[in-house]
C-alpha positions in Angstrom: -23.9 50.4 -7.7 -27.3 49.1 -8.7 -27.5 46.2 -6.2 -27.4 46.6 -2.4 -24.5 44.9 -0.5 -25.3 41.7 1.2 -27.1 42.0 4.6 -24.5 39.8 6.3 -21.7 42.1 5.1 -23.6 45.2 6.3 -24.2 43.6 9.7 -20.5 42.6 10.0 -19.5 46.2 9.2 -22.1 47.8 11.6 -21.1 45.6 14.5 -17.4 46.1 13.9 -17.8 49.9 13.7 -19.9 49.9 16.8 -17.4 47.9 18.8 -14.3 49.1 16.9 -13.3 45.4 17.2 -13.9 42.6 14.8 -13.4 40.1 17.6 -16.3 41.6 19.6 -18.4 41.9 16.5 -17.8 38.2 15.8 -18.8 37.3 19.3 -22.1 39.2 18.9 -22.8 37.7 15.5 -21.8 34.2 16.6 -19.2 33.8 13.8 -15.4 33.8 13.7 -13.3 37.0 13.6 -12.0 35.7 10.3 -15.5 35.6 8.8 -16.2 39.1 10.0 -12.9 40.4 8.5 -13.7 38.7 5.2 -17.2 40.1 5.0 -16.0 43.6 5.7 -13.2 43.3 3.1 -15.8 42.1 0.5 -18.0 45.1 1.4 -15.1 47.5 0.9 -14.3 45.8 -2.4 -18.0 46.0 -3.6 -18.2 49.7 -2.5 -14.8 50.6 -3.8 -14.2 52.5 -0.5 -11.9 51.8 2.5 -14.1 51.8 5.6 -11.5 51.0 8.3 -8.0 52.0 9.2 -6.4 48.7 10.3 -3.7 49.2 12.9 -1.7 46.6 14.8 -3.8 46.5 17.9 -6.8 48.8 17.0 -9.4 49.5 14.5 -10.5 53.0 13.4 -13.1 54.2 11.0 -12.1 56.2 7.9 -14.1 59.4 7.3 -16.1 57.5 4.6 -16.6 54.6 7.1 -17.8 57.0 9.8 -20.4 58.5 7.5 -21.6 55.1 6.3 -21.8 53.8 9.8 -24.0 56.7 11.0 -26.4 56.0 8.2 -26.4 52.2 8.7 -26.9 52.6 12.5 -30.0 54.5 11.8 -31.2 52.0 9.2 -30.7 49.0 11.5 -32.4 50.9 14.4 -35.4 51.5 12.1 -35.5 47.8 11.0 -35.4 46.7 14.7 -38.2 49.1 15.7 -40.3 48.0 12.7 -39.8 44.3 13.5 -40.6 44.8 17.1 -43.8 46.7 16.3 -44.8 44.1 13.8 -44.2 41.1 16.1 -45.9 42.8 19.1 -49.0 43.5 16.9 -49.1 39.8 15.9 -48.5 38.7 19.5 -51.3 40.8 20.8 -53.8 38.7 18.9 -52.4 35.4 20.1 -53.2 34.2 23.6 -51.7 31.0 25.0 -53.4 29.4 28.0 -52.2 26.4 29.9 -54.6 24.3 32.1 -55.1 20.6 33.0 -56.7 18.3 30.4 -59.7 17.8 32.7 -60.4 21.5 33.1 -60.0 22.1 29.3 -62.3 19.2 28.4 -65.0 19.6 31.0 -65.1 23.3 31.7 -63.2 25.5 29.3 -63.9 24.0 25.8 -67.7 23.8 26.2 -67.7 27.5 26.8 -65.2 28.7 24.2 -67.7 29.5 21.5 -68.9 32.4 23.7 -65.4 33.7 24.0 -64.7 33.4 20.3 -68.0 35.2 19.5 -67.1 38.0 21.9 -63.5 38.3 20.8 -63.1 37.1 17.2 -59.8 39.0 16.9 -58.0 36.9 19.6 -56.3 33.6 18.5 -56.7 31.5 21.6 -54.3 28.5 22.0 -54.7 26.0 24.8 -51.8 23.9 26.2 -53.2 21.0 28.3 -50.5 20.2 30.8 -50.0 19.4 34.5 -46.4 20.4 34.7 -45.0 23.6 36.2 -44.7 26.2 33.4 -42.1 28.9 32.9 -44.2 31.7 31.4 -41.4 33.4 29.4 -39.5 30.2 28.3 -42.7 28.3 27.3 -44.5 31.2 25.7 -47.4 31.0 28.1 -49.6 34.1 28.7 -51.9 32.8 31.5 -52.4 29.6 33.4 -55.2 27.9 35.2 -53.9 25.7 38.0 -55.5 23.5 40.6 -54.3 23.8 44.2 -54.1 26.1 47.2 -53.0 29.2 45.3 -50.0 31.4 46.1 -47.4 31.1 43.4 -44.1 32.9 44.1 -43.6 35.9 41.9 -46.9 35.5 40.1 -50.4 37.0 40.5 -52.9 34.3 41.6 -56.7 34.7 41.8 -59.2 32.1 43.0 -61.3 31.2 40.0 -63.5 28.2 40.7 -64.1 26.2 43.9 -64.3 22.5 44.0 -67.3 20.4 45.3 -67.4 16.7 44.6 -70.7 15.0 44.1 -71.6 11.4 43.2 -72.7 11.2 39.6 -74.1 8.5 37.4 -76.2 7.8 34.3 -80.0 8.4 34.5 -80.5 4.6 34.2 -78.5 3.9 37.3 -80.1 6.8 39.1 -83.6 5.3 38.3 -82.5 2.0 39.7 -81.3 3.6 43.0 -84.7 5.3 43.5 -84.9 7.2 46.8 -82.8 4.9 48.8 -80.4 6.6 51.3 -76.6 6.4 50.3 -75.9 3.6 52.8 -78.3 1.3 51.1 -78.0 2.6 47.5 -74.2 2.3 47.4 -73.9 -1.0 49.2 -73.6 -3.0 46.0 -73.0 -0.3 43.4 -69.6 -0.1 41.8 -67.6 3.0 43.0 -65.4 4.5 40.3 -62.2 6.1 41.6 -59.6 8.4 40.0 -56.1 8.7 41.5 -57.5 10.4 44.6 -59.1 7.3 46.0 -59.6 8.8 49.5 -62.3 11.1 48.2 -64.9 8.4 48.3 -64.1 7.6 51.9 -64.4 11.2 52.8 -67.7 11.6 51.0 -69.2 8.4 52.5 -68.3 9.7 56.0 -70.0 13.0 55.3 -73.1 11.1 54.1 -73.2 8.8 57.1 -72.6 5.8 55.0 -69.5 4.5 56.8 -70.4 0.8 56.4 -70.0 1.1 52.6 -66.6 -0.3 51.5 -64.9 2.8 50.1 -62.0 0.9 48.6 -63.9 -1.3 46.1 -64.1 -0.5 42.5 -61.7 0.3 39.6 -59.1 3.1 39.8 -58.3 5.3 36.8 -55.2 7.4 36.8 -57.0 10.5 35.7 -60.4 12.0 36.0 -61.1 11.5 32.3 -60.9 7.7 32.7 -63.3 7.8 35.6 -65.6 10.1 33.8 -65.9 7.9 30.7 -66.3 4.7 32.8 -69.2 6.4 34.6 -70.7 7.6 31.4 -70.6 4.1 30.0 -72.7 2.9 33.0 -69.9 1.1 34.9 -71.0 2.6 38.2 -71.0 5.9 40.1 -68.1 8.4 40.3 -67.3 11.5 42.3 -67.0 14.4 39.9 -66.4 18.1 40.3 -69.8 19.7 40.1 -68.5 22.6 38.0 -67.3 20.0 35.4 -70.6 18.3 34.8 -72.9 21.2 35.5 -74.4 21.4 32.0 -74.9 17.6 31.8 -76.8 17.7 35.1 -79.0 20.5 33.7 -79.5 18.6 30.5 -80.3 15.4 32.4 -77.7 13.3 30.6 -76.1 12.8 34.1 -77.7 12.7 37.5 -76.4 13.5 41.0 -78.7 11.2 43.0 -77.6 12.5 46.4 -77.6 16.2 47.4 -74.5 16.0 49.6 -71.4 17.6 48.2 -67.8 17.2 49.5 -66.1 20.6 49.7 -62.4 20.8 49.0 -59.7 23.2 50.3 -58.3 23.1 46.7 -59.6 25.3 43.9 -58.8 26.4 40.4 -56.7 29.5 40.3 -55.9 32.0 37.6 -52.1 32.5 37.5 -50.2 35.1 35.5 -47.1 37.4 35.6 -47.9 40.6 37.5 -47.7 42.8 34.3 -49.7 40.4 32.1 -53.0 42.3 32.4 -51.4 45.2 30.6 -52.0 43.2 27.4 -55.6 43.7 26.3 -56.0 40.1 25.1 -55.1 38.7 28.5 -57.3 41.2 30.4 -60.2 40.3 28.1 -59.7 36.6 28.7 -59.5 37.1 32.5 -62.7 39.1 32.5 -64.5 36.5 30.3 -63.4 33.7 32.7 -64.9 35.4 35.7 -68.0 36.3 33.8 -68.5 32.6 33.0 -68.0 31.6 36.6 -70.5 34.2 37.8 -73.2 33.0 35.3 -72.9 29.4 36.6 -76.2 28.2 38.1 -75.8 25.3 40.5 -78.0 22.4 39.3 -80.8 21.2 41.4 
């Protein structure tokens, strides 16, 4: 015959021959036993050869069927191996990273050009999410999470420490002059994110306990607080690592040298065997090199 039999018929025959059961073959292929039986009969008709001896409670291959099955089994194995090799090669160039939106916007994205220049062959995809991820189910290769570290069944490395500093626009900083925090912040709007207690802790560390730490607007995420501060609404507590370049450029100012340390940090989290993939190992090495090149602003 000039044309090849249909692939579905060949799969039905191969599975039936492997199990010596059309019922088990149907279960594997997610079709009905009747559909498998029909496909096998159509294949026998197309080939003009009987492939099975059908008995009351059993199924047996004919001599021709056994020869055909041996060849098909090898062919299907080669197809599976070729497909696996192809998809693995494609997957090795794709790297999916999950992190919070704040980390992506303030820290990761401004640095990505250097990663792309160093690794143009890696297709980096960023998933901004706060939720707990299932690496295998969600197709995630590596995660950056904010917390205490220690994730069951996963490798976790401390990547970036937190230190909160009050930050404002240069115009507001100029108006503050050299006044101590207790005087400078007495009437200035304090901008809060969801962690409102941070201002109280910072004011206590700065010895400005008479300043009302509860006044000022609250934003449900750091991005809202950041944009309000950039718009000149007041002064906000920001992670120093997030606004490092803006402090260096002078587009933002940290008018007080006191920083509020945190027990929380950003951690790099990944399955134990993840670093066997070159793309993941390269991204990890790049992240730590970026952290090491950070120069605290003065």
